[in-house]
C-alpha positions, 0 to 999 in steps of 0.5 A: 839653324833652328834652335833645339826646343825642349819640354819635360816634364818635371817631378821633384828632382829638379827642385831647385831648377824649378825655383831658380827658373820661377824667381827670375820669371817671377820678379822678371815680370812683376817687380817694375809694377810691384813693391819690393817688400811685397815681392820679397815676401812673395817669393820667400813665401810661395817660390821656394824648395819646400813650397814649390817640392810639395806642389811637384809632389801633388798628383793633381799638378804638372810642371814642365820646363822649357829649355831652349838649345839647353838653357832654361826658356821657361816653364809651364804649372797646369792644375787638374781637378782639386789642384785648382785654385778656383774653379776646381771642375773635372773637365777643365784645366787651370795653367796656373804658372806659364813664364817665359823669361825676358831674354826668350821673349819675343820667340813665340815660345808663350804661344809655345806653352800654351799650345802643349797646354791645350794639346794635354787638355784636349789628350786628357779629354777636358772643355776648357782650360782656364788661368788667373792673370793680373788686370794691369798686365795687359801684354799678357792679357791681349795675347791671351785674348789674341788666342781666343781666352776669354774674361769670366770672373775674376779673384784676388790674388795676395801678392805680399801683403798687397791684394790684387786683382786677376782675371780669370779667363777661359778657353773652350775647347769643346761643346759642354 
């Protein structure tokens, strides 16, 4: 039987659920390759109820939860206009966060989320979507390249006290 996949836009009423999925997926993804101190500091500063509620209330950001058979499996955060972290191009959408719990990986749910982001960008008549991905996250970089994303720049990402490098990648949706 095919699983029931739900893709739901959320607001501030789902902050607690967002904290849980954000923390779980971030730690699953990056704890094996980063220091405990840096991870704890990042989570304490960026994945709190107060911080995520503030992000949820931003008019130029949108969060979507992904559920599989009613179980929380991942989430997506998109930024528009001035909410974009670097580019701030009105003709683009930033995919700031795209995470799938490890237990659900290998089911093409990351591709499902990327396709939803692209669908939203096309509906909004955007020229491209872009994202930042840690230079050492080779699995994610390969995934984005297979879909057609290309690197166009890089930026620093602060994880605790560590400065890391994110590759900025974009996917053109139409001629600009």
